[in-house]
C-alpha positions, 0 to 999 in steps of 0.5 A: 150220945146218951139217948139211943132214939136220937143216936138213931135218928142221926146215924140213919140221917148221917147214912142217907148223907154220906149214901147220896154223896156215893150215889152222886160221885158215881152218878158224876164219875159215870159220863167220864168212862162211858161217854153219853151218845152224841148230841145228849146234853145230860148238862141240864135236867131238861137235857137229859130228859130230851135226849134220853132216847139217845140212850143205849143200854151202856148209858144206865149201867153208872146210874144203876150202880150209883142207886145200888152202892149209894143205898148199900153203904148208906144202908151199910152205915146204919146197920153197923152204928146203929144202936138198935133195930140195926135192920130197920134203920137199913131197912130206912135208910132204903126206903129213903132212897126207894123214895128218890128212885120211884121220883127218878123213874117218874121224871125221867123218861127211862127205858121200862126195864130201866125203871123196873130192873133199879126200883126192883134191884137198886133199892131194898135188896141193897139195903136187905144185903147191908144188913145181913153183911153186918148180922154176920159179924 
């Protein structure tokens, strides 16, 4: 594509899409590895909200990994394939995922420790780390 601005926009959109696929794949894989607590209905948002109090710290591992790895991989793609402003574009991807994380924290009754850990570590730092790995090469 000749127009680098359009190219970067498409790269950012593709990065968000791919990062989201990675995120959802890990979220869906999690209950197969660490089963939800007895009596928890995680098949609907209503069931998840109502059973969140049953969750132990181990149940938050895969959601955190999903958020961190989805963001990291999306930002990595943005940093690697953008024609210019690689770091900025990767951080845009991280910011978009952060908005999703903030939405999750306010829509689900997650423990404060998880919400803070997730918002502080899983998004902007992962996007920044991705840019540092790409820029090294």
